[in-house]
C-alpha positions in Angstrom: -0.1 0.0 0.3 1.4 3.7 -0.7 2.8 4.3 2.5 1.5 8.4 1.9 -2.2 6.9 2.0 -1.4 4.9 5.3 0.0 7.5 7.6 -1.5 10.0 9.0 -4.6 10.6 12.3 -7.5 10.1 9.5 -7.1 6.8 8.2 -7.3 3.2 8.8 -5.4 0.6 6.6 -6.3 -3.0 6.5 -4.1 -5.1 4.8 -4.4 -9.2 4.0 -1.7 -10.8 2.6 -1.0 -14.9 1.6 1.2 -17.9 0.9 -0.8 -18.9 -2.4 1.7 -18.7 -5.8 0.7 -14.4 -5.7 0.0 -12.4 -9.1 1.8 -13.9 -12.2 4.5 -11.0 -13.0 2.6 -8.7 -15.3 -1.5 -9.2 -13.7 -1.3 -6.7 -10.7 -2.4 -3.7 -12.6 -5.1 -5.6 -13.6 -6.7 -8.1 -10.4 -9.6 -4.9 -9.6 -10.9 -5.1 -13.0 -14.7 -7.2 -13.3 -14.4 -11.0 -14.0 -10.2 -10.7 -14.5 -8.8 -14.1 -13.5 -5.1 -13.7 -13.3 -4.1 -17.4 -14.3 -6.8 -18.5 -16.6 -5.5 -22.3 -16.6 -6.8 -22.4 -12.9 -10.4 -24.2 -12.7 -12.6 -24.4 -10.2 -15.4 -21.9 -9.3 -15.3 -18.0 -9.2 -16.1 -15.2 -11.3 -13.7 -12.8 -11.4 -15.1 -10.3 -9.0 -13.9 -10.6 -5.3 -11.4 -7.9 -5.6 -13.5 -5.8 -8.2 -15.6 -5.8 -5.0 -13.2 -4.5 -2.8 -12.0 -2.0 -5.0 -16.0 -0.3 -5.7 -17.1 -0.7 -1.7 -13.4 1.1 -1.0 -14.3 4.0 -3.1 -17.9 3.7 -2.0 -16.4 5.3 1.7 -13.8 7.4 0.1 -11.1 5.0 0.4 -8.9 3.0 -1.9 -7.5 -0.3 -2.6 -4.2 -1.8 -3.8 -3.1 -5.2 -4.6 1.1 -6.4 -4.6 2.9 -9.2 -4.9 4.9 -10.4 -1.6 8.4 -12.3 -2.2 8.6 -15.0 -2.4 5.7 -15.6 -3.1 2.4 -14.9 -2.2 0.0 -11.6 -2.8 -1.2 -8.9 -0.5 -4.7 -6.8 -1.0 -4.7 -3.6 1.3 -7.6 -0.8 1.7 -7.6 2.1 2.9 -9.9 4.5 4.6 -11.2 7.2 6.0 -12.0 7.3 9.9 -14.5 8.9 9.2 -16.9 8.2 6.8 -17.7 10.5 3.9 -21.2 11.0 3.0 -22.1 11.3 -0.8 -25.1 13.4 -1.0 
């Protein structure tokens, strides 16, 4: 997550890190797109909507969502939200 967004008294940062295969090279910029599946060879359930929903919810509350690979493998998804929700009128 960009440090400039996470620091400050008016924001809260939440992160989830896994130790799975991570994002394939060159895909992290697209993981929040609706219906995007980073590894098309993976079979199983999933529509490619999960991270798109994360970003939409974060933005609806005045925040942001970020994804990154974690060395040597794994992924981290972070959400930064304002401590005081922004009201859209």
